[in-house]
N, C-alpha and C positions, 0 to 999 in steps of 0.2 A: 598282400595285407597291409603291410606299409603304407603302399599308395593309397589304399581304399581308406585307412584312417585320415589322410592327410586331406583326402578329398570328403572328407566326412566332417572334419574341423572347420575346413573353407565353408561349407554348406552353412554349419553353426553359425559360423562369423557372419555372413552375408545376412541369413535370416534375423539374426540379433540386431546388426545395424539397421537393417528394416525395419524391423518392430520397434528400436528406439528413435527412428528418424518417425515413425508413423505417431508414436508418443509424443515428440518433442512437437510435433506441427499440432498436437490438440492442445498443447500448451501455449505453444508460440508459432503462430503460423509464419509460413513463409512471405516474405514482403510486409510483414505487419507493419510495416511505416507507411502502407497505401491507404491508411485513413486518413493520412496528414494533410491538410490541416483539419481537426475534428471540429463540426460544423459550431458547437459552442463557442467556440473562440472567435468567431466573427462577430457574436450577441455581445463580446465583453469589450471593455474598455482597455488596453493594451495601453500600458504607460513606461514601457522600457524595458530594456535585457540587461543592462547594467556589466553584464558578461554575456560573452557569446554562448555559454551553456544554458541558460535561465532564460525564460519568458517570465513576466508578471504581467499579472492581471487586476484590476481594481474589481471587486466584488461590490461593494457598498464604499460609503465614506470612510470606514476605519477597517476596511477587511482586504487583504489583498492573497492573492493565489500567487505562490512562485513555483514553477513550472520546467521541468524538467523534458523537455521533447524530443531530446536526439539519442535517448537509450532506451530499450525495452521496456523497462519499468515504469517509465512516463509519469515518474515520481511526481506528487504535489504536496509542498509544503505551504502553511498558512500565517501569515502576520496578523494578528490580531490586536488593534489600537483599543486601549482604553484611558482613562483620565491620566491614570498616575505612571502605568508601566503598560509593555506590550507581551505577549504571548506568540513565541514563535510554534506553532503547532506540526512536530516532524520537524526534520532537518534535511531530508533527501540522501541522496547516494554518497555525498562526501566528494563526488569528483569536482564539482565547482565550490566555490567558497560562498557558502550563503550567509555568513555571518555579514561580508562586504554588502551584501544586496541589501540586508535588515538594516545596514547604517545609512545606506541611502534612502530609504524609506521613512525612517521615524530617528529621532533623536531621544526616544522614551529608553529607560534600560529594556532589555528583551530577557525573558525568561523563557527557556524551551519547555515545551511539556509535549511529552514522547507518548502517543496514541499506543503503541505496542514497541516490542525489541526487534523486530526485523532490520537486516542491514540498511536497507533503503528509506528507512524512516530514522535512523539512529546516529547515522555516518558522519554528519556534522554535527553532533551535539557537543563533543570535546571542545569545540570553539568557544563556549561560552560559560559562563561562571553560575549560574543558575539553571536547574535543571530539576523538572519534576517529572514522575513516574508514577505508573501504579505500584501499590505496594504486593507485590505478586513472586515469590522466593525463584521460579525457573527463569521469569522475564529479566529479574535482576542479575542473575547470574549469567545470562547471554549477554548483557551491558557490561557487564563486568569484563567478561572474558574477552571480549572485542574478535576481531578478526584479522588475521595474519593474510601477507599478499598473496600469497599462493592460493589461499581460499576464494580469494575476490577477481581472479584473473577472469572467471569464468563470466562474469559480467560486465567485460570489455572485449569480448570477443567480435569479431567483425559481423556475426549476426545478431548481435545485440546491440550494435549501435547502428546509427541512420546517419549521423554526421560526424565529422572528427572531434575527437577531443579537444579539450581547452590547450593551449599551447603551454599555459604554465603547470598544467597537470602531468605528474610523473607516473606512469602505469608502474613502473619498477619498485616504486616506494608507497604505494597507496596502501595504508592499511587504516583499520577503527581501532584507534587507540583503547584501551580499558577503562570505561568510564562509570562512574559511579551519580546519581542523583542525589541534587541536596536537599531535597523534599519528597515525600512518599504521598499519595494520595489513596482514598479508598471509596467504595461506591458511596453518592450522597455528599463528597465533599464540594468546596465551590474554590473556585480558582478566582481572587476578586483582582481585577484590574483597575478599580478605580470608575466607577459608574458605569461598568460593564464587568459581568462575573461568566465563569464557564462552569456550568454544573458537570463534576463527573459521573459518567454512567458506565459501568464495568459491564462489558459484552464478551467474555470469552467464548471461545469456540475457534475463531481463526487461530488465534494462538491463546496461551496462557494469559500474557498480560494486556492484551486487547482492550481498550476501552474507547468510549465515545465522549465527546463534550458538545454540551447544550448551552446555546448562547439563546437563551429565553428572549430578551431585548430585541434582539433580530430575527429573532426564530428561525434559527441556521443549527444543523446538527452536524458536528465535524464526525465524520466515520472510522477515519483509518482506513483500515482493510476490511472492518466487517463489510462494508457494501462499497463497490464503486462499479461502475458502466463499463462491466467486461466482465471476464472468466473469474466467477469467485472460486478462491483456491480453498476446497474442501477434502484435499485429498492429501496434502503433506502428513508427515507423523507426529507433527505439534498440532494439529487439529482434533478438534472434541466435537464430534459431530452435532451430538445432543444437547452441548453447550450452545452452539453455533445457533440451532434451530430455537434455542430455548431465548438467546439473547436478543434476536431478530422479533420474536413474539413479544418482549419486554421493550423494544422499541414501538412497534406498533401501537401497544398500550397506550402510549404516549405522543400519538404522532399529532394530536391536535395542538401540541405545543411548538411545533415547527414546520415549517413550509419548506426550506431548501435543504439539501445534504450537500456537504463538502467534503468529496471522497478522497483517499489517498492516491489515487491514481486517475490518470486518462482525461476527466472531464471534471472540472472544479463546481458546476452549479447544474444539480439534480433535483427535480422536483421530488417531493418526500413519498407521493402515492406510489413509488415503486415498492417500498419496503412491505405493503401486503401481500404485494406479488411474489416476492423472494419467500414468503411462509407458505404460499401456496404451492409456488414452485418445489420446494423441499416435501411437501406432502404427495405432490404427485409421484416426486423420483421415488421415494418409499413406497408407493403403492404401485409402482410398474409403469406408469404413465409417463409421457414426455419425450420426445424426438432427440437423438443422441447419436454422438459416431462414438465410434470405442476404439483401443489398441493398445495392447499390452498391459491389460488389467484397468484401465483409466477410460472414464466415460465423459465425454463432455456434451452437457446438454443445454438447450438451446432456447432462449425465452426472450422476450421482448423488453429491450433494455439492459439485459445480462444474460451470462452464462452461468453454468456451476460446472467445475470440475471436481469430481469425485471418483475415488476408486471404486471397483468392482466388488472388493472384499467387505466394503463398510454398508452395502447395500442387503447384506445376509444372503441365506441359500435361495 
């Protein structure tokens, strides 16, 4: 009986590991870095790296994409220049010193604008004096709480990295300090940079504090994690799927005001016509259509230009 019990436990462990591996492959495919270099980057003006951790691309005269290609998140932040000051939209993983990059790009005072509260967007915010964030209690709590070293180790494991970490980065002391915004914004507010403004569009769903920023003058929408060309995360516990769908429809209603999306991951320059297809994709999923792979309660649906990761229990009976 004892031998049988041990054998049973061993089988359970093996099956569990296999299921978790299948699930992780839906989220993080093996050799995810094989897509590099992403084709979009050959069409953009690369102006320097300034640090081995970052690549910097010029999108137009006064807009720069700051890219972290060496880690699975492929985080993208954006430096947006106005006449009087600049906005740094998101601050990446904190593995590299993003402030030193902005100092190479502009002499203007830089205000951080956080699209939402997840670690790979807020980790470098503590380096700056002025921080703007959406006025959402849950998001503000996450930012204030910060992250300890132990909770961040999962993001620098071997399968998360494509190339070595920066030499001046110490993985044993990496933390995200408790941070508080100096200014809160709400839906419809404007961030004035001097002859260039960013309109706040509240788009909850991916997480409670998610907002997009509309640059009408340049016809650009900065989408944070509401949209990026990859697997849209509609499965974590802080996702509200009804809000996600409603937020996308809200953006589609204003699609005549922008031509390009600047997402928070993968590719920094995406045609806006993809957003209506996201709404159609959600409709298809909830009506039982669409091609997908599944494992351990998770499904990855495949569409042109993006995928959607969603839990089976979110789809109803």
